[in-house]
C-alpha positions as CSV (number, residue, x, y, z in Angstrom):
1,X,35.3,38.9,19.7
2,X,32.3,36.7,19.0
3,X,32.2,33.3,20.6
4,X,32.1,30.6,17.9
5,X,29.1,28.4,17.9
6,X,29.8,24.7,18.8
7,X,30.0,22.3,15.9
8,X,28.4,18.9,15.7
9,X,24.8,18.1,16.4
10,X,24.0,21.7,17.3
11,X,25.7,23.2,14.3
12,X,24.1,25.2,11.5
13,X,24.9,22.7,8.8
14,X,21.6,21.4,7.1
15,X,21.0,17.7,7.1
16,X,21.5,16.5,3.5
17,X,18.4,15.0,1.9
18,X,18.3,11.3,1.3
19,X,19.5,10.3,-2.2
20,X,16.6,9.4,-4.6
21,X,16.2,8.2,-8.2
22,X,17.6,10.4,-11.0
23,X,15.4,13.3,-11.9
24,X,14.0,13.6,-8.3
25,X,11.0,11.4,-9.0
26,X,10.3,8.4,-6.9
27,X,9.1,5.3,-8.8
28,X,5.6,4.3,-7.8
29,X,2.6,2.3,-9.0
30,X,0.4,3.5,-11.9
31,X,2.6,3.1,-14.9
32,X,0.9,2.0,-18.1
33,X,2.5,-1.4,-17.9
34,X,1.1,-1.8,-14.4
35,X,-2.4,-1.0,-15.6
36,X,-2.0,-3.5,-18.4
37,X,-1.0,-6.2,-16.0
38,X,-3.9,-5.4,-13.7
39,X,-6.2,-5.7,-16.8
40,X,-4.7,-9.1,-17.5
41,X,-5.3,-10.2,-13.9
42,X,-9.0,-9.1,-14.2
43,X,-9.4,-11.3,-17.3
44,X,-7.7,-14.1,-15.5
45,X,-10.2,-13.8,-12.7
46,X,-13.0,-14.2,-15.3
47,X,-11.4,-17.3,-16.8
48,X,-10.9,-18.8,-13.3
49,X,-14.6,-18.3,-12.6
50,X,-15.5,-20.3,-15.8
51,X,-13.1,-23.1,-14.9
52,X,-14.4,-23.3,-11.3
53,X,-18.0,-23.6,-12.4
54,X,-17.0,-26.3,-15.0
55,X,-15.3,-28.4,-12.3
56,X,-17.9,-27.7,-9.6
57,X,-19.8,-31.1,-10.2
58,X,-16.6,-33.0,-9.6
59,X,-17.2,-36.2,-7.6
60,X,-15.0,-38.9,-5.9
61,X,-17.2,-41.9,-6.5
62,X,-20.6,-41.0,-5.0
63,X,-19.1,-38.2,-2.8
64,X,-19.3,-34.6,-4.2
65,X,-15.9,-33.0,-4.2
66,X,-16.1,-29.3,-5.0
67,X,-12.5,-28.5,-4.6
68,X,-12.6,-25.8,-7.3
69,X,-14.3,-23.6,-4.7
70,X,-10.8,-23.3,-3.0
71,X,-9.4,-21.9,-6.3
72,X,-12.2,-19.4,-6.5
73,X,-11.6,-18.2,-2.9
74,X,-7.9,-17.8,-3.5
75,X,-8.5,-15.9,-6.7
76,X,-10.7,-13.2,-5.2
77,X,-8.4,-12.8,-2.2
78,X,-5.0,-12.6,-4.0
79,X,-5.8,-10.8,-7.2
80,X,-7.3,-7.6,-5.7
81,X,-4.1,-7.2,-3.6
82,X,-1.9,-7.5,-6.7
83,X,-4.0,-5.0,-8.7
84,X,-3.9,-2.5,-5.8
85,X,-0.1,-2.9,-5.6
86,X,0.3,-2.4,-9.3
87,X,-2.0,0.6,-9.9
88,X,-2.8,2.1,-6.5
89,X,-6.4,2.3,-7.5
90,X,-9.2,0.9,-5.3
91,X,-11.5,0.6,-8.2
92,X,-9.0,-1.5,-10.1
93,X,-8.5,-3.7,-7.0
94,X,-12.2,-4.5,-7.1
95,X,-12.2,-5.3,-10.8
96,X,-11.1,-9.0,-10.4
97,X,-13.9,-9.6,-7.9
98,X,-16.5,-8.0,-10.1
99,X,-15.3,-10.0,-13.1
100,X,-15.3,-13.2,-11.2
101,X,-18.8,-12.6,-9.8
102,X,-20.3,-11.6,-13.2
103,X,-19.0,-14.7,-14.9
104,X,-20.1,-17.0,-12.0
105,X,-23.6,-15.4,-11.9
106,X,-24.0,-15.6,-15.6
107,X,-23.1,-19.3,-15.8
108,X,-25.4,-20.0,-12.8
109,X,-28.4,-18.4,-14.6
110,X,-27.6,-19.7,-18.2
111,X,-29.5,-22.6,-19.5
112,X,-27.8,-25.6,-20.9
113,X,-28.4,-25.6,-24.7
114,X,-28.6,-29.4,-24.8
115,X,-30.8,-29.7,-21.7
116,X,-32.8,-26.5,-21.4
117,X,-34.5,-27.6,-18.2
118,X,-31.2,-27.4,-16.3
119,X,-28.6,-24.6,-15.9
120,X,-24.9,-24.7,-16.9
121,X,-23.8,-24.6,-13.3
122,X,-24.9,-27.3,-10.8
123,X,-27.8,-25.8,-8.8
124,X,-27.4,-27.3,-5.4
125,X,-25.4,-26.5,-2.2
126,X,-22.1,-26.5,-4.1
127,X,-23.1,-23.4,-6.0
128,X,-24.3,-21.7,-2.8
129,X,-20.9,-22.6,-1.2
130,X,-19.1,-21.1,-4.2
131,X,-21.0,-17.9,-4.1
132,X,-20.6,-17.5,-0.3
133,X,-16.9,-18.2,-0.2
134,X,-16.1,-16.2,-3.3
135,X,-18.3,-13.2,-2.3
136,X,-17.0,-13.2,1.3
137,X,-13.4,-13.5,0.2
138,X,-13.7,-10.8,-2.4
139,X,-15.5,-8.4,0.0
140,X,-12.8,-9.0,2.6
141,X,-10.0,-8.3,0.1
142,X,-11.5,-5.1,-1.2
143,X,-12.3,-3.9,2.4
144,X,-8.7,-4.6,3.5
145,X,-7.4,-2.6,0.5
146,X,-9.7,0.3,1.4
147,X,-8.7,0.1,5.1
148,X,-5.0,0.3,4.1
149,X,-5.7,3.3,1.9
150,X,-7.5,5.1,4.8
151,X,-4.7,4.3,7.3
152,X,-2.1,5.6,4.9
153,X,-4.0,8.8,4.4
154,X,-4.5,9.3,8.1
155,X,-0.8,8.8,8.8
156,X,0.1,11.8,6.7
157,X,3.6,12.7,5.6
158,X,6.7,11.5,7.5
159,X,8.2,14.0,10.1
160,X,11.2,16.0,9.2
161,X,14.4,14.0,9.3
162,X,12.7,10.6,8.7
163,X,12.8,8.7,5.4
164,X,10.6,10.3,2.8
165,X,10.7,13.7,4.4
166,X,12.5,16.8,3.0
167,X,15.8,18.1,4.4
168,X,15.9,19.2,8.0
169,X,17.9,22.3,9.0
170,X,19.2,22.8,12.5
171,X,18.9,26.3,13.8
172,X,22.0,26.1,15.9
173,X,22.7,26.0,19.7
174,X,22.1,29.7,20.2
175,X,18.9,29.7,18.3
176,X,17.7,26.6,20.2
177,X,18.2,28.5,23.5
178,X,16.4,31.5,22.2
179,X,19.2,34.0,23.1
180,X,21.5,36.0,20.9
181,X,25.3,35.4,20.6
182,X,27.2,37.3,23.3
183,X,30.1,39.6,22.5
184,X,33.1,39.3,24.8
185,X,35.5,42.2,25.2
186,X,39.2,41.5,24.2
187,X,41.4,40.0,26.8
188,X,38.7,38.1,28.6
189,X,37.3,34.6,28.3
190,X,33.6,33.8,27.7
191,X,31.7,32.9,30.9
192,X,34.8,33.5,33.3
193,X,36.2,36.4,35.3
194,X,39.4,38.1,34.0
195,X,42.7,36.8,35.4
196,X,44.7,38.9,37.8
197,X,46.6,41.6,35.9
198,X,44.1,41.7,33.0
199,X,42.1,44.7,32.3
200,X,38.4,43.8,32.3
């Protein structure tokens, strides 16, 4: 007679896989609609750059009030994160920053058609502040996205039995001990001596 293996945690039943979406495919970023939305966000960054430069000479009486710089900094920090979440592409995450910087630099160098001796953008410390905050914020956002990508790649796949991993199969109690299943002769009990009167 073969001693039956214990049931429960040490049994031989495989752990069922976690239920997923129909068809076995997990939804993720990178769908065509996600890329389209990321392109819209890139165009939005360019438009924000034009608006920020237009309101850069804003004053409160005789005091300069370049509050549009705050809008520029928020744009180059938030939009790259959204583009990365939508597409999963680091290049697409940098696209809003590149678009913002290109429009800002173009307006800073473009001459005013009515007054050719001056540029479209105000050329004092406010423009320098805009370029510094926007450039630093955009670089920080893209670097943060790149660091998140590197950490995710270094983490690797989840261990067996954790969410996202494949089904884990238990090898059983006997296999875990490394020994074969014992065969017990009839009339005796496993792991004990025969009772008086029983034939060993």
